N, C-alpha and C positions, 0 to 999 in steps of 0.2 A: 504494500500500500504506500502510495506517495505521501510524503509529509508536506503540508502546505507551509510556505514561508511568505514573509512580506515581500511584495514586489514593488518596484518603483515605476513601472510602466502601466498603462491602462489601455484596455481594449476599447472602451467607450468613454465619453466625457462624464457620464454619471453611472454609478453602479446600478445594475438591474437585479432585482431579486424576486423570483417567482416561486411560489410554493405550490407543489402539486401533490396529489394523493396517489400513492402507489398501492394497488390492491393487495399485494402479497410480498412477503420478505424475499421469496424466490425471484420475483420480478425486479425487486430492488437490487439483488445480487447480479442479475442479468444486465441491468443498466450499468452497474458498476464495472462489470467485465467488458462491456462495449466501450465505455469511457476509457478504460485502461488501454484497450486495444487501439483506440484512436489517439492515444497520447494526451488525453485531456486531463487537467488537474481535477482531482476529486477528493472527498473526505467523507468517510463513513462514521457516523456517530453511534456509539453503543451506550445505552442508558446505564447510569450508575446504580439504579435500583433503589433509590431513596424515596420513591413514591409508589404508585400502584403498578408501575411497569416493572417487569422482572429485570434484574441486573443482567447486562450483556445483550439485551434486546436491541436489535438494529432499528433505530427509529428515524434517522435522517441521513440522506445522502446529498452532500453538497457537490455541485458540478461547476466547473469553470474557474476563472473567467475564460471565455472563448467567444469567437464570433457566433452569432445566432445560427449561421449555416451549419456549424459543427454539431448542433443539437438535433438536426433533422434525422429522423429515424432512431433517435436515442431516447428522448423523453418527450417529444412533441405530441405523443398520443395520450399523455396523461392529462387529466382534468385539473384546472387551476382550483385552488381552495379559496 
């Protein structure tokens, strides 16, 4: 898994953040594998288990930054929240 670090360059003039709902953890893993294969930055969040969600549950997958075209066929099928 790639570790994200601070970057000094920007893809767009302002950050864009979209939240989508992924129906299953398996699909989340598939999207992560596709992002990795494309060389896109990503970060998978695993819950600490301090609330009602079990520790180690994969709850969020961060993708990018990257040009919008890089997400075609990757996450564009997911519905925005």
